[in-house]
N, C-alpha and C positions, 0 to 999 in steps of 0.2 A: 707431472705433479698436477693435482687438482686443488682448486681453492674454492671453498664453500662460503657464500655470502651470508652474513648474519642478519642484515636488516635492509630494507628497501633504500635505494639511493639513486640519484640522478645528478649529473654534472658534479661528480665527486672530484676533488682535487687530489693530487698525489700526496699532499701532506696529510689529508684525512683518510686516504684510501685504506690503510691498514686497520682503521677503526671499524671497517665494514667486514672484516674477515672473521668468520665463525671458526674456521680451522682449515687444516691441510690434510690431504690423503693421497694415496696412490691412484693414478688414473691410467688405464691402458688405452692409448689413443690409436684405435684400430681402424684401418681403412680396408674396405673390400675392393681390391683393385679389379677383380673380375667385373663387379658391378660398375665401377668407374669407366671401364673401357667399353661397356655396352651402350653408352650414350655418346652421341656425336661430339658433344663439348667436353665430355669426361668430367663434368662438374658435379653431377649428382648420381647416386646417393652415397658415395663411397664411405663416408664416416657417419651416416645418420641411420643406418640399419639397426634393427633390434640387436642388442648385445654388443654394439660397436664401441661402447664407452664404459666398460666395467670399472667400478670404484671400490676402494677398501684397502686394507682390512679395518682400519679405525680412522676416526677424525681426531687430529692432534691440534690442541689449542694454540693460538698465536702467543699465549702467555709463555708457552714452552718453546715454540719455533720462531717467535718474533716475526720477521719479514719473509720467512721461508727461503732465504738465500743461504748459500754455503753448504748445501746438503748433497752428498754423493747420491747419484741416481744411476741405476743399472737396468738394462733390459736383458733378460736371459731367455734364450730360445732353445728348448730341448736340452737344457743344461749348459749351453754355451753362451758366454757373455757376448752380446752383439752390440750393445750400447753401453758406454761407460762415460758418464759426464758429471756435471755438478750444476745445481740450480743457480749458482753464481754466474754461469755461462749463458743464461737465458738472454735472448736479444732484448727483451723488455722485462724488467723485474715485476714483481706482483703489484706494487703500488702503481707503476706506470700502466700496467695492463688494466687494472680496475678503473683508473682515472679515464683512460682512453675509451674503454667499452661503455662507460656510463655517460658519455657525451651524447645526449639526444636519445638515450635508451635507458629506461629504468632497470636497474639490476634489482630483482626482487629477492626477498629473504629466501634462502634455499637454493638460489642459482648456483650452479657448478660451472666453474671456468677451468677448462683443460688448457694448460699452458703450452702444450705442444710436445714435440719429441726432440731429443738431442741428436747429435750427429750419429750416423751409422744405421739409419733405417734400412730395412732389407731391400726395399724397392730401389734404392739408390746405390746399392752395393754392386760390385762387379766380381763374380756373377751375382745376380739378384737372388735374394732369399725371400721366399713367399711363405705365408702361414699354411701349413698342410693339415689335413684332417687328422684329428687326435693329437696334434702337437701341443706342447705345454709352453705357455708364455708367462714369465714372471717379471714383475716390475718391483724393484727394491729401492726404497728411498730411506736413507739414513735417518734415524730417529722417528720414522713413521712405521715402517714394516714392509711386508712383502705381500703383494697381490698376485695370486696364482689363477690362471685361466687355462682351460682346455679349449682347443679350437674344434668346432664341429661345422662342417660344410653342409648346407642344406641342398 
């Protein structure tokens, strides 16, 4: 899930964090594992390449989704459900995430926070599942919608 920030904020408390939320949308947290393993540390640029963080299809107001918790979220790869979780299972809820990220760093209006992926990511499966050329990846979040992406290797 992706959280979009509505206004600039720094040193935001958990109690005020949700006042900074413009809305929620689907975010596909894609990592380029081939790029990751080309560097000695494996640190970069796996999730910062062009096209690595598609968003959509809509932004839903916190008036409707409140704190963004309790929403079913699925990852579907070529028609097969590979991740099935709930935003209530996030390690850190939205308010905690915003509060933490804003300590010492200004979250500017329009900032997008990807909350990460649920259990079942392809890289951790046995056998591993990797995104293949022309594959279709869907992210479905209850009360938000479905984000559909095609994978193209360069």
